[in-house]
N, C-alpha and C positions, 0 to 999 in steps of 0.2 A: 321546245314544245311547252305550251302553257299548262299550268297545273289545273286540274279539274276537280280534284278531291284532296282532302286533308285527313289523314289518319292520326288519331291521338293515342298516345300512351296515357295511362290514368294515374298510377301511383307516382307521386313526386312531380307530375306534370300538371294535372288538374286538381289533385287533392293532396294535402300534406300528410301522407301516410307513411313515408319512409321510416321515421322513427318508430312507429308502431310495428312495422314489419321487423325491424331490428330487434325490438323487445320480444316479439313473438318467436322469432328464430332462436334468440338466446334462451328463452324459457324452454323451448323444445329441446335444444342442445343440452341444457343442464339436466333435463329430465332423463336423458340417456347417458349422462356422465361426461359430456364433452365440454371442455373449457376453451372457448375461442374468443379472442379480443373483439370488443364492439366494433373497432375500426375495420377489422377484417370482414365481419359480417356486413357492415354498412357498404363496403365496396362491392359486395356481391348483390345487394338488393337491386331489383330491376330484372334480374334473371328469374326464371322459374325455379321451383325446387328441384327439378330434374338436373339442373346445372349448378345451382347454388350449393347443394349439399356436398357433392363430390369436391367442389372447389374449396370448401372450408375444412372437410375432414378426410378427404382422399377417397380414391375409388374403392379401396378394400373395405373401409368402414362404411361407405355408402352401400356396398353390397350386403353388409350385415344389418344396418339399421336405417338405410335411406328411406324406405317406404314408411317406417314408423315415424321418422323425423318429419317427413312431409305431412303426414296426417296430424302429428302433434302441432306443427306450425299452424295449420289451418284451424285447429281447435283453439289454440292460444290467440290467434288473430281475431277470430270471431268473438271470443270472450273479451279481449281488450277493447275492441272497437265499440262493443256494447257499453262498456264502462267509461270509455274515454272518447267522447265525440271528436271527430276530426273536422277540419275546415277545408272548404274549397279555396284555392288560391283566388285572390281578387281578380276580377276581369274575365272569368271563364264564360259567363253567360253573354257578356258583351262581345267577346271574341267570337263565339259561335254565331251570334246574330250577324256580326260583320262579315264572316265568311259566307254565310247563307245569302246575305244581301248581294254579295259578289257572284252568286250563282254556283258556289262551290259545294260539292257533296261532302258529307262527313261520315267518319267511321271511328270506332274504338278498337284498339288492339292491345290487350293486356296479358302479361305472363301469369296472372292469377286466374283462378277458376271462377265461374259465374257466381257462386254464392259469395265469394269474397268481393267481387265487383258490386253486387247488389248491396251488401252490407256497407261498403265504402260510400257508395252514392247516397244511400239512405242516411247514413251518419252525417254526411256533409250537406244534406238537403240540396243535392245537385241533380237536376232533372235532365241530364244530357242524353239519357237513353231515348227520350222522346224526340230528340233532335237529329240523331244519327240514323243513317240507312243500314249500316252493318255493324255488328259487334263480333269480334273474334277473341276468344279466351283460350287458356291452356287446355280446356276441354276439347277444343277443335283441332288440335295439332299434335304431331308426334313429338316435337321438340320445341321448347320455349326459347325466348331470347337468351343469349345472343344469336341463336340459330335464326334463319330468315323466315321460318315457317309461318309465324303469325302475320308478318308483313305480306308474304306471298299470298296467303289465303285472303287477307283483307283486299288486296288488289284484285284478286280473281273474283271475289264476291261483288266488287264494285263494277266489274266488267270493263276495266281500264288497263292500260299498260303501266308498268312501273314508272315510266317517265312522266305520266300524267298525274301521278300522286306525289304527295310529300307526307312525311311523318314528323310529328312534333313529339319530342321525348326529352327526358332529363338525364339520361345516363349514357356512358359509352356503349353499354350493351344494346341500347336502342340503335346507336350509330352503326355498330357491327352488323346487326340484323338488316338495317337498311343497305349497308354496303353490299352484303351478299345478295340482297334482293334487287339491287339496282334502283332503289327508291331514294330520292333526296331526303336529307335529314336536317331538320331545324331544331336546334338545341335550346332548352330552357335551363337556367342555372338555379331555379328554385328547389330542385331536388338535392342540391349540395355539391354538385360537380362544377369545376372551374371552366371558364371559357377555353383555356388551353386544352384541358382534357376532352372537352366536347369537340373542339376543332380537330384534335388529333384523331378522334373517332369518326371524322368525316362531316361534321356539321357545316352546312353552307353558310349559316349565320347563327349567332347565339344571342339570347335575350334574357333579361333578368327573370321574367315571370310572364303570365298571360297578359297583364296590363301593358308591359313593355312591348311584347309582341304585337298587341293590338295597335299600339301607337306607331309602330313601324311596319304594319302588315304588308303594305305594297312592296316595300323593300325586301322583306323576308321572303315573300312569294317569288319576287323577281330573282332572288339569289338562289332559289331551289332548282338546281340543275342536276339532272340524273347522271351518275357515273355508271359505266357499264357494270353489270352484275359480276360478282366474283365467280 
């Protein structure tokens, strides 16, 4: 079945924000007395705070301080991104133009909340909100990535079947969400994950960044074949 819409993750896929999220989570964790290695936090970025916090401090500590940590992360992220402008990865605008020229519909699906998305796009001077039909954030779902909720809601809002959509993301958490939703996953390595890790998470193809994806767009779209949902 031909792909009719492409859903994009944002952090690490369109905008180079993963290091800022690591820093914001570390500041929040230290605020509550938790010492977690940077590498451990970095592996969890791409998940929403509902999954990230228990992954790094455990369920018992999440029950004690999880809500406060998630709130603190948001505060720290908005503070940091106001001080430290982030960049959109090269080729994002051209990639969106090429997809629209092919008649494909576009959507965003991010594990962050809408204020974080707005701050990110404003900092990166990226106007993709004007180009997409649908936006799904953590505000819209019960569970963020790697749960499938964000992807399922994006597909539903587009009025398509999972096999008619593909998601472009940068982490295995995107791949797991796609696997459970039955949506093909195209991986980008600009978020820091290797081709092997993305392939193991179900990526039908992987590309260095949006420019690389644009240069091989027809091949990437042709490779995006849906697996049955988990």
